[in-house]
Every structure is written in structure tokens, then in C-alpha cells.
N, C-alpha and C positions, 0 to 999 in steps of 0.2 A: 716521390715527398721528400723535401731536402732535411736531412737532421740539422736542427737547430739547438741554441741550449735552452734548457728546462729549468723555470726557477724552483723545483719541490724536490728535495732532496728524501734517501732512506733517512728513517726515523722522523721524519717532519709529523706535526697534529695538521691535519686538514678536516675541514667541513668541507660537506655536500652541498650544493647551491644548485643543483639539478636533476631529474632523473627520479627513480623510484625511491631512494634514498636519501634525499634532499634531508640538510638540516641534522642530518646523525654527521656521529664526531670519531674520527676513527688515526691510527698512525700507519703512515705508509711503511710498505714492507718490503715491495718489490718496484724499480723505476726501469722501465724501459724507453730510453732516450731517445731512440730513433723515431719510435711510433707517438713521443705525447702524449704517454701511457703509462699510469703507475697501478699498483694493486694496495688495496689501504683495508688493514686487519678488522674483517666482519663485517663488510662493506661488498657490496654487488655478489652477493651470495648464489653461486648457479650450484645445478645438481649435475655431477658429472658420472656415465657410467662406465666400470673400468673391469679388464678381465683380469683374471689374476695373474697375479706375477711375485716376483722376488720379493718387493717391500709388503704387497698387498696379497698377500697369502688366501684370502679368502675371495676376494674381489667387489662388486655389488655396486652403489650407488655412494656416491661420495658429496660433501659439502664444500665449496672451494670457492675461494674467490677470484672474481675475472677482473680486467684491468679496466681502470676508468677513465677517461679522458681528463687531462690537466686543464683544460676549459670549465669539469665542471666540477672544480673542486678549490675551496680557499685557504689559503695558510693561513695558520694561527697563531698570534702573535700570545708569544707568553705575559708579557705586562699586560696589555691589554685583554687579555682573555676572549679574545673576539675574534672574528675571522678579520684581515687586514689584505690590504694590497698592498706589495713592496716594491720597492728601487735600490738599486747598487749603489753601494758609495767605496768610496777608495779612502781609505786612513791614510795615516801618516807614513805610515813603514812600506807602502804600495799594496797592503792585504786588502782584495775584495770583498766585500761584506754584502749580504742583504739586509734590508734596513725596513722597518714598518715604517710605513708614511703617514700614519695616525700618530706615533708618539715618538719617532725620530728613533726607536730602541734596535739594535741591533740585533738579528734573527740567528740564532743555531741551533743547528739538529743537535736533541738530544740522544746519546748512543745508548 
């Protein structure tokens, strides 16, 4: 699979539009650009059975987030406060930004 550009970035607010967590909202905590997948905070939780190691002395069953495909997510516009599609726009100074298709507002990730 050819790695392409991903329109979702770290710390974006997204809503799940398909799957077991449909309708839930969360913040992106990790991005896998080559696989078109992201991890969203407290979404798509799975149980991981781990052996004892230096970080986890006891071991056991741990709840953790599993990656979701970007096609199952929609970005939430801060101005519209709802899931929106986006487009790219080049500003006068040559900077390329993501823009909400509904209201036309530029979307920046909150750090």
C-alpha cells in the first residue's frame, strides 16, 4: 500500500462514524501515517495480556486503545461544533491550511 497524506493530525477532535464506538468523540493521541490509522483517546478499547516487565512489574490484563482507520472518523470543526468534511486552502503567505467545508473556518490542531 502506498503511503499518502493523512488529513487528521495529532490532538484533533474527531467523532467515530462507523463501528462499535459510533457517535463517540475523542482526541487523537497517536498517528500512523503509512497505514491511514490513528489512536483516539478512550475509543476502541481492547484488553492486552502482558507479562511482567520493567514498566509493569506485576503484568496482567491492561485496557488500551487500538488504532482506527481514518475512514471511520470525521474531524470536528471548532466553530461548527459538529463533524465536517475539510478541504485544503493556500493562504496569501503560501501556507497550506485545512478549512471546514461548512463554515470556511481554518482548522488548527490544539496542542
